C-alpha positions in Angstrom: 71.5 129.3 70.8 73.0 127.0 68.2 76.2 129.2 67.9 76.5 129.2 71.6 77.3 125.3 71.9 80.1 125.5 69.3 82.7 125.2 72.1 81.6 121.8 73.3 83.3 118.7 72.0 81.7 116.9 69.2 80.1 113.5 70.1 82.4 111.7 67.7 85.6 113.2 69.2 84.6 112.2 72.8 83.8 108.7 71.7 87.1 108.3 69.9 88.9 109.7 73.0 87.2 107.2 75.4 87.8 104.4 73.1 91.4 105.1 72.7 91.7 105.5 76.4 90.3 101.9 76.9 92.4 100.5 74.3 95.6 101.9 75.9 94.2 100.7 79.4 93.7 97.1 77.8 97.3 97.1 76.4 98.9 98.2 79.7 96.9 95.8 82.0 98.7 92.5 81.4 102.1 94.2 82.2 101.1 97.0 84.9 98.4 94.8 86.7 98.3 91.2 85.8 101.9 90.0 85.5 103.2 91.4 89.0 100.1 89.9 90.8 101.1 86.4 89.5 104.9 87.1 89.6 107.0 84.4 91.6 109.0 85.4 94.6 112.4 87.3 94.4 115.2 84.4 94.5 118.4 84.7 96.3 121.4 82.9 96.9 121.3 81.4 100.6 124.0 83.8 101.8 122.2 86.6 100.4 119.0 85.7 102.1 120.5 86.4 105.5 121.3 90.0 104.4 118.0 90.7 102.8 116.0 89.2 105.6 118.3 90.0 108.6 117.5 88.8 112.1 115.2 89.1 114.0 113.0 89.4 110.9 113.7 85.8 109.8 115.7 83.6 112.3 115.7 79.9 113.4 117.7 76.9 112.5 117.7 75.1 109.2 115.1 72.4 108.9 115.5 69.8 106.1 112.3 68.0 104.9 113.3 64.8 103.4 116.0 65.3 101.0 113.9 67.8 99.0 113.6 71.0 100.8 115.2 73.1 103.3 113.4 75.6 105.7 116.2 78.3 106.2 114.1 80.2 108.8 111.1 82.0 109.6 109.8 85.1 111.2 106.7 86.8 112.3 105.3 90.2 111.5 104.7 91.1 115.1 105.5 89.5 118.6 101.9 89.2 119.6 98.5 88.9 118.3 95.0 89.0 119.6 92.2 86.5 119.0 90.6 87.2 115.7 93.6 89.0 114.2 96.1 88.0 111.6 99.6 86.9 112.0 102.1 86.9 108.9 104.5 84.0 109.1 107.4 84.4 106.8 109.0 81.1 105.9 112.4 81.1 103.7 112.7 78.0 101.6 115.3 76.3 99.4 115.0 73.2 97.2 117.7 70.8 97.8 116.8 68.8 94.8 114.3 68.9 92.0 110.8 68.3 93.2 108.2 66.3 90.9 105.4 66.5 93.5 103.9 69.9 94.1 103.8 69.9 97.8 101.4 72.2 100.0 102.6 74.5 102.8 100.9 74.4 106.2 101.3 76.8 109.1 99.8 75.9 112.4 99.7 77.7 115.5 99.6 75.3 118.4 98.5 75.9 122.0 98.4 73.6 125.1 98.2 69.9 124.1 98.6 70.8 120.4 95.3 72.7 120.3 95.3 74.3 116.8 94.6 78.0 117.3 95.2 79.0 113.9 96.0 77.2 110.5 96.5 78.0 106.9 97.2 75.7 104.1 98.3 76.9 100.8 100.3 76.4 97.8 103.8 78.1 98.1 103.8 81.7 97.1 100.0 81.6 97.9 99.5 79.8 94.8 102.2 81.5 92.5 105.3 79.3 92.9 104.8 75.4 93.1 107.5 73.4 94.5 108.2 71.8 91.1 109.1 75.4 90.0 111.6 75.9 92.9 115.3 75.9 91.6 117.7 73.9 93.4 120.3 76.2 95.3 118.1 79.4 95.3 116.3 80.6 98.4 113.0 82.7 98.7 110.7 83.9 101.4 107.1 83.2 101.5 104.7 85.1 103.6 101.7 83.4 104.9 98.8 85.0 106.8 97.5 83.0 109.4 94.1 84.1 111.4 93.9 83.3 115.1 90.7 81.8 116.1 88.5 84.2 117.9 88.1 81.6 121.0 91.9 81.4 121.4 93.0 82.0 125.0 95.3 85.0 125.8 97.6 85.8 126.9 99.3 82.6 126.2 102.6 81.4 124.4 102.0 79.3 121.3 104.1 77.3 119.1 104.4 77.5 115.1 104.7 74.5 113.1 105.5 75.0 109.4 105.8 72.1 107.0 105.1 70.6 103.5 102.9 67.6 102.7 101.4 66.0 99.6 97.8 67.2 99.3 96.9 63.8 97.2 98.1 61.4 99.8 98.1 63.8 103.1 101.8 62.4 103.5 104.0 64.9 105.3 107.6 65.6 104.4 109.5 64.6 107.7 111.4 67.5 109.1 
Protein backbone atom coordinates (compact mmCIF):
# COMPACT_ATOMS: atom_id res chain seq x y z
CA UNK A 1 0.00 0.00 0.00
CA UNK A 2 2.82 2.41 0.81
CA UNK A 3 4.41 1.89 -2.62
CA UNK A 4 1.05 2.62 -4.28
CA UNK A 5 1.00 6.24 -2.95
CA UNK A 6 4.36 7.23 -4.41
CA UNK A 7 2.72 9.02 -7.37
CA UNK A 8 1.10 11.65 -5.06
CA UNK A 9 2.93 14.96 -4.58
CA UNK A 10 4.78 15.41 -1.36
CA UNK A 11 3.14 17.72 1.20
CA UNK A 12 6.14 20.06 1.23
CA UNK A 13 6.04 20.51 -2.58
CA UNK A 14 2.30 21.32 -2.44
CA UNK A 15 2.86 23.86 0.33
CA UNK A 16 5.71 25.54 -1.57
CA UNK A 17 3.60 25.67 -4.77
CA UNK A 18 0.62 27.23 -2.99
CA UNK A 19 2.85 29.74 -1.19
CA UNK A 20 4.53 30.71 -4.46
CA UNK A 21 1.13 31.20 -6.15
CA UNK A 22 -0.04 33.51 -3.34
CA UNK A 23 3.26 35.42 -3.47
CA UNK A 24 2.86 36.04 -7.23
CA UNK A 25 -0.76 37.12 -6.71
CA UNK A 26 0.29 39.55 -3.95
CA UNK A 27 2.96 41.05 -6.21
CA UNK A 28 0.57 41.44 -9.15
CA UNK A 29 -2.49 42.75 -7.24
CA UNK A 30 -1.41 46.42 -6.96
CA UNK A 31 -0.77 46.65 -10.69
CA UNK A 32 -3.52 44.41 -12.04
CA UNK A 33 -6.41 45.21 -9.66
CA UNK A 34 -5.78 48.14 -7.32
CA UNK A 35 -4.18 50.73 -9.61
CA UNK A 36 -6.83 50.47 -12.35
CA UNK A 37 -9.63 50.69 -9.76
CA UNK A 38 -8.30 54.03 -8.48
CA UNK A 39 -7.03 55.50 -11.74
CA UNK A 40 -8.29 58.90 -12.80
CA UNK A 41 -10.22 59.39 -16.03
CA UNK A 42 -8.67 59.63 -19.45
CA UNK A 43 -7.82 63.25 -20.31
CA UNK A 44 -8.37 64.86 -23.71
CA UNK A 45 -7.84 68.15 -25.45
CA UNK A 46 -11.31 69.75 -25.69
CA UNK A 47 -11.42 69.27 -29.46
CA UNK A 48 -10.55 65.56 -29.06
CA UNK A 49 -13.42 65.13 -26.62
CA UNK A 50 -15.96 65.80 -29.36
CA UNK A 51 -14.50 62.94 -31.42
CA UNK A 52 -14.19 60.56 -28.44
CA UNK A 53 -17.73 61.14 -27.19
CA UNK A 54 -19.56 61.97 -30.41
CA UNK A 55 -23.11 63.30 -30.34
CA UNK A 56 -25.68 62.17 -29.35
CA UNK A 57 -23.68 60.36 -26.63
CA UNK A 58 -22.61 63.71 -25.18
CA UNK A 59 -24.13 66.97 -26.28
CA UNK A 60 -25.34 70.26 -24.90
CA UNK A 61 -24.04 73.74 -24.70
CA UNK A 62 -21.09 74.89 -22.68
CA UNK A 63 -21.83 75.99 -19.13
CA UNK A 64 -19.23 77.85 -17.14
CA UNK A 65 -19.21 77.52 -13.35
CA UNK A 66 -17.78 80.75 -12.05
CA UNK A 67 -14.38 81.20 -13.62
CA UNK A 68 -13.24 77.76 -12.48
CA UNK A 69 -14.91 74.98 -14.46
CA UNK A 70 -16.63 74.32 -17.74
CA UNK A 71 -19.27 71.68 -18.41
CA UNK A 72 -18.61 70.91 -22.06
CA UNK A 73 -21.62 68.63 -22.44
CA UNK A 74 -23.48 65.72 -20.95
CA UNK A 75 -25.25 62.58 -22.09
CA UNK A 76 -27.45 59.76 -20.87
CA UNK A 77 -26.94 56.04 -21.29
CA UNK A 78 -30.54 55.66 -22.46
CA UNK A 79 -33.49 57.88 -23.42
CA UNK A 80 -35.93 56.61 -20.79
CA UNK A 81 -35.87 54.93 -17.42
CA UNK A 82 -38.52 53.41 -15.17
CA UNK A 83 -39.01 54.15 -11.46
CA UNK A 84 -36.46 52.27 -9.35
CA UNK A 85 -33.96 51.94 -12.20
CA UNK A 86 -30.56 53.59 -12.62
CA UNK A 87 -29.72 56.27 -15.19
CA UNK A 88 -26.06 56.93 -16.06
CA UNK A 89 -25.38 60.64 -16.60
CA UNK A 90 -22.06 61.35 -18.31
CA UNK A 91 -20.78 64.88 -17.67
CA UNK A 92 -17.73 66.17 -19.54
CA UNK A 93 -15.71 68.76 -17.64
CA UNK A 94 -12.69 70.98 -17.97
CA UNK A 95 -10.98 73.28 -15.45
CA UNK A 96 -10.62 76.85 -16.70
CA UNK A 97 -8.22 77.78 -13.91
CA UNK A 98 -6.60 75.88 -11.03
CA UNK A 99 -9.01 75.04 -8.21
CA UNK A 100 -7.95 75.03 -4.58
CA UNK A 101 -11.33 73.88 -3.22
CA UNK A 102 -12.39 70.30 -3.87
CA UNK A 103 -15.91 70.78 -5.15
CA UNK A 104 -18.57 68.10 -5.06
CA UNK A 105 -20.60 67.16 -8.15
CA UNK A 106 -24.37 66.86 -7.96
CA UNK A 107 -26.87 65.46 -10.43
CA UNK A 108 -30.60 66.01 -9.88
CA UNK A 109 -33.48 64.60 -11.89
CA UNK A 110 -36.25 67.18 -11.59
CA UNK A 111 -39.97 66.81 -12.23
CA UNK A 112 -42.84 69.25 -12.05
CA UNK A 113 -42.35 72.12 -9.60
CA UNK A 114 -38.69 71.03 -9.26
CA UNK A 115 -39.60 67.84 -7.41
CA UNK A 116 -36.39 65.78 -7.10
CA UNK A 117 -37.09 62.23 -8.32
CA UNK A 118 -33.44 61.19 -8.39
CA UNK A 119 -30.24 62.64 -7.00
CA UNK A 120 -26.59 61.80 -6.61
CA UNK A 121 -23.88 63.76 -4.85
CA UNK A 122 -20.33 62.55 -5.28
CA UNK A 123 -16.75 63.60 -5.73
CA UNK A 124 -15.68 63.81 -9.39
CA UNK A 125 -14.64 60.48 -10.83
CA UNK A 126 -16.72 58.83 -8.07
CA UNK A 127 -14.01 59.89 -5.63
CA UNK A 128 -10.96 59.31 -7.81
CA UNK A 129 -10.43 62.75 -9.39
CA UNK A 130 -10.95 65.71 -7.04
CA UNK A 131 -11.32 69.14 -8.62
CA UNK A 132 -7.96 70.28 -7.22
CA UNK A 133 -6.39 67.61 -9.51
CA UNK A 134 -8.12 68.84 -12.69
CA UNK A 135 -5.48 70.11 -15.13
CA UNK A 136 -6.37 73.40 -16.78
CA UNK A 137 -7.29 73.02 -20.44
CA UNK A 138 -7.69 69.20 -20.37
CA UNK A 139 -11.16 67.67 -20.63
CA UNK A 140 -12.54 64.44 -19.19
CA UNK A 141 -15.87 62.71 -18.87
CA UNK A 142 -17.35 61.46 -15.62
CA UNK A 143 -20.20 58.93 -15.56
CA UNK A 144 -22.47 59.26 -12.53
CA UNK A 145 -25.19 56.66 -11.87
CA UNK A 146 -28.43 58.16 -10.50
CA UNK A 147 -31.28 56.03 -9.15
CA UNK A 148 -34.80 57.13 -10.04
CA UNK A 149 -37.08 57.00 -6.98
CA UNK A 150 -39.59 54.15 -6.98
CA UNK A 151 -42.45 56.59 -6.40
CA UNK A 152 -41.63 58.73 -9.47
CA UNK A 153 -44.51 59.23 -11.90
CA UNK A 154 -44.22 58.01 -15.44
CA UNK A 155 -44.28 58.49 -18.26
CA UNK A 156 -43.13 62.04 -17.76
CA UNK A 157 -40.39 64.30 -19.04
CA UNK A 158 -37.82 65.26 -16.40
CA UNK A 159 -35.06 67.87 -16.35
CA UNK A 160 -31.47 67.13 -15.42
CA UNK A 161 -29.47 69.53 -13.28
CA UNK A 162 -25.69 69.10 -13.05
CA UNK A 163 -23.44 71.29 -10.96
CA UNK A 164 -20.58 71.80 -8.53
CA UNK A 165 -20.67 73.00 -4.93
CA UNK A 166 -18.45 73.34 -1.88
CA UNK A 167 -19.58 70.62 0.55
CA UNK A 168 -18.18 72.55 3.54
CA UNK A 169 -20.28 75.67 2.91
CA UNK A 170 -23.06 74.26 0.65
CA UNK A 171 -22.24 77.11 -1.74
CA UNK A 172 -22.85 76.28 -5.39
CA UNK A 173 -20.68 77.49 -8.22
CA UNK A 174 -23.07 79.58 -10.33
CA UNK A 175 -23.55 78.38 -13.88
